[in-house]
Steps between C-alpha positions, in 0.01 A plus 500: 500500500178393335594637157783249469281219631225585250755526219645153565156344540363676189792379290451137608123500450536672161738223387264237644207636297680415178517131592203480736296246304782247474597540866144471628436187294828347617435578867145364482594160356691343789232556770233372261694181437546444874127551556410253227761241601458520877163667554301286260744209515455447875129577488275631775545192718856590602518742794794672670461646848123475463496681163429358155841472337417755230406756770832423671684532167368837380671710774821306440484581130447866589819506707691300238392706200544836675847389617596405144381833361643726771834318524505465120594866458855384578529355149376823343747698710780276380410574138478877554822492699721277284373570147319834481673672794174665602582436863821698458285795394298467820822514700635814333161676502398718798304207645572363847564133568179484705302630203654240271424216740144617562433559130622153404329336799164655419541385142541149639187551711314621191591185306411280796160669536410404143582136572296510822196636319531222243494235773198661664334471160598133485347446845168626365524277192583196713224578749728564799353725770760719668447697823695822458627620839636860520841362605539361148586846362793591729619138487509487120662844483779398739538164324543653153714786631744268675547279195530799267776646719664158520490493120666842486768381742579189297498692170767735637714221648514252210741559215322312220181314405650167594544610860143626503374163375700325773329707769162418350580128487644460849301760696176616336376171353553290818338775707192495276454125534591457869348802675137390514386597154373155404489313831532581873856538624422280802506201262872556433782312677639680805814633329296654217258653750793681658621623163164628376436689823795728429356588157256790456262322261392263779358787703353680199316186397365435851367855546361540148334158509338577837378837372327334203357186659370621835791355697657645812741780411830502686607864531843391613548347154384828346764684702763255376400575140539872577842427650613316187372792288707748701811280479475452123431871449826562684690241295364653176632842602835348596524310170431812292763698691740210441436512123546876488828474689 
């Protein structure tokens, strides 16, 4: 099993190395702009839930950036599937569907890890002290895994780039802005509170923020993140079988 997994992961990382500089620069720009605009713009006087706003913002940027990078493999899968037909080679090779999903998912986790390290670097440059709780590591793993497998699912379901862009516009972007990344979800109107509490990013943000700021960690939320990860792993397997059929 692991030979196929390693083969898929090696192929993706090898391709990534050829464009690593451009991708790292691109992924580092958006969080930096948010830190400058909101972190410095609001100043140290603004607090959220007893935290300076910039300390509240950093964990949100970690969840946002890692979501973008892990889910972003869907666009790369679309290109390899529709134009270069690399994904067709995976399907005809002696590689199981589980190996394909795990290989692609861990590639998404790899990309997300780079973005997370960049934001930790920003936190040092901006003078933000983070308290790293051990729960951060399983939480960030489950968070990036679930969005990578969601990305695989969507890449297999959509039929063109336009459909992929529609999903990003109507699902991913609203989730990023409404699920506690930039402000607490309890400030939202009641109907939006109900909506965001059925979305996985809300729970990822709560757990990851608590693990970095000394807050109380809700292990029920962590179990929900694990549940979403299992569900999306299942949908990714189903979607690949659907494409092969």
